[in-house]
ZALO-342715 format. One record per residue (C-alpha): residue number from 1; x, y, z. Coordinates in steps of 0.25 Angstrom, whole numbers, plus 2048, in hexadecimal, padded with zeros to 3 digits. Each point is the difference from the previous one (the first is absolute). Last residue first. Layout:
BEGIN
(r NUM (X Y Z))
...
END
This chain:
BEGIN
(r 133 (40A 373 739))
(r 132 (7F2 805 7FE))
(r 131 (804 80A 7F5))
(r 130 (806 7F4 7F8))
(r 129 (7F3 7F8 801))
(r 128 (7F8 80D 7FB))
(r 127 (80A 802 7F5))
(r 126 (7FE 7F2 7FB))
(r 125 (7F1 801 801))
(r 124 (801 80D 7F8))
(r 123 (809 7F9 7F5))
(r 122 (7F6 7F4 800))
(r 121 (7F4 80A 7FE))
(r 120 (805 808 7F4))
(r 119 (7FE 7F9 7F3))
(r 118 (7F3 7F8 803))
(r 117 (7FB 80A 80A))
(r 116 (802 80C 7F7))
(r 115 (7F9 7F8 7F5))
(r 114 (7F4 7FC 808))
(r 113 (7FF 80E 806))
(r 112 (800 807 7F2))
(r 111 (7F3 7F8 7FC))
(r 110 (7FA 803 80E))
(r 109 (803 80F 7FF))
(r 108 (7F8 801 7F3))
(r 107 (808 801 7F3))
(r 106 (7FF 80C 7F7))
(r 105 (7F9 7FB 7F4))
(r 104 (806 7FA 7F3))
(r 103 (809 7F6 807))
(r 102 (80C 7F9 7FD))
(r 101 (80B 80A 7FD))
(r 100 (7FB 80B 80A))
(r 99 (7FF 7F5 80A))
(r 98 (80D 7FA 7FD))
(r 97 (807 80E 802))
(r 96 (7F8 801 80E))
(r 95 (805 7F3 804))
(r 94 (80E 802 7FD))
(r 93 (801 80E 806))
(r 92 (7F9 7FB 80D))
(r 91 (80A 7F4 801))
(r 90 (80C 809 7FD))
(r 89 (7FC 80A 80B))
(r 88 (7FD 7F5 80B))
(r 87 (7F2 7FF 805))
(r 86 (7F8 806 80C))
(r 85 (800 80E 7FA))
(r 84 (7F7 7FB 7F5))
(r 83 (7F4 801 809))
(r 82 (802 80F 803))
(r 81 (803 803 7F2))
(r 80 (7F4 7F9 7FB))
(r 79 (7F7 808 809))
(r 78 (807 80D 7FD))
(r 77 (7FE 7FE 7F1))
(r 76 (7F1 7FF 801))
(r 75 (7FF 80B 809))
(r 74 (808 809 7F7))
(r 73 (7F8 7FB 7F4))
(r 72 (7F3 804 806))
(r 71 (7F7 7F4 7FE))
(r 70 (7F5 801 7F5))
(r 69 (80C 7FF 7F6))
(r 68 (7F9 7F6 7F7))
(r 67 (7FF 7F6 80B))
(r 66 (807 7F5 7F8))
(r 65 (80C 809 7FD))
(r 64 (806 7FE 7F3))
(r 63 (80F 7FC 7FE))
(r 62 (80D 806 7FC))
(r 61 (7FF 80E 806))
(r 60 (7FB 7F9 80D))
(r 59 (80C 7F7 800))
(r 58 (809 80C 7FE))
(r 57 (7F9 808 80B))
(r 56 (802 7F4 809))
(r 55 (80F 7FF 7FE))
(r 54 (801 80F 802))
(r 53 (7F8 800 80D))
(r 52 (809 7F4 805))
(r 51 (80C 808 7FD))
(r 50 (7FB 80C 808))
(r 49 (7FB 7F7 80B))
(r 48 (80E 7FA 801))
(r 47 (802 7F2 7FB))
(r 46 (801 7F5 80A))
(r 45 (80C 7FB 807))
(r 44 (801 7F1 800))
(r 43 (80D 7FD 7F9))
(r 42 (806 80B 809))
(r 41 (7FC 7F8 80D))
(r 40 (806 7F4 7FA))
(r 39 (80E 806 7FE))
(r 38 (7FF 808 80D))
(r 37 (7FE 7F3 808))
(r 36 (80B 7F9 7F8))
(r 35 (80A 80B 803))
(r 34 (7FC 800 80F))
(r 33 (804 7F2 800))
(r 32 (7F6 7F5 803))
(r 31 (800 7F3 808))
(r 30 (7F6 7F6 7FB))
(r 29 (7F2 802 7FA))
(r 28 (7F3 7F9 802))
(r 27 (7F7 803 7F5))
(r 26 (7F1 803 7FE))
(r 25 (7F3 7FB 7FB))
(r 24 (805 7F7 7F5))
(r 23 (7F7 7FD 7F4))
(r 22 (7F6 7F5 7FF))
(r 21 (7F9 802 80D))
(r 20 (7F9 7F6 809))
(r 19 (80A 7FA 809))
(r 18 (807 80E 801))
(r 17 (80F 801 7FB))
(r 16 (80C 808 805))
(r 15 (80B 801 7F6))
(r 14 (80E 7FF 805))
(r 13 (80C 809 7FE))
(r 12 (80E 7FE 806))
(r 11 (809 80C 7FD))
(r 10 (809 807 7F5))
(r 9 (7FD 7F8 7F3))
(r 8 (7F2 7FD 805))
(r 7 (7FD 80F 800))
(r 6 (804 802 7F2))
(r 5 (7F8 7F4 7FC))
(r 4 (7F4 806 807))
(r 3 (802 80D 7F9))
(r 2 (800 7F9 7F2))
(r 1 (7F3 7FA 803))
END
């Protein structure tokens, strides 16, 4: 939400709503400077594959795997890396750190997805709206 506030200070920003939704589905954005576009883009950059692998390895070391290691670890980590690349770096780090603290088992993708969407979707919608201007 801090990103929204920063954008609102520099341009017009309105949330778009759907009749049957309880959260905004997008944004309308006024005139933008290149600096503002760059700022928002940087706030949405994902972790590198190496950084994600490190974060996932840390999470794996702190939790138990539900499959008892039946799936090859490299395949397992790569599947998560691919999915996590859609989210901002700080959101991924925050969600993975909380998962390590809050769960005994390595989280299923659905568990991470809910948290990633909660913490990151509005920022990604804002970026999409800015990219469309």
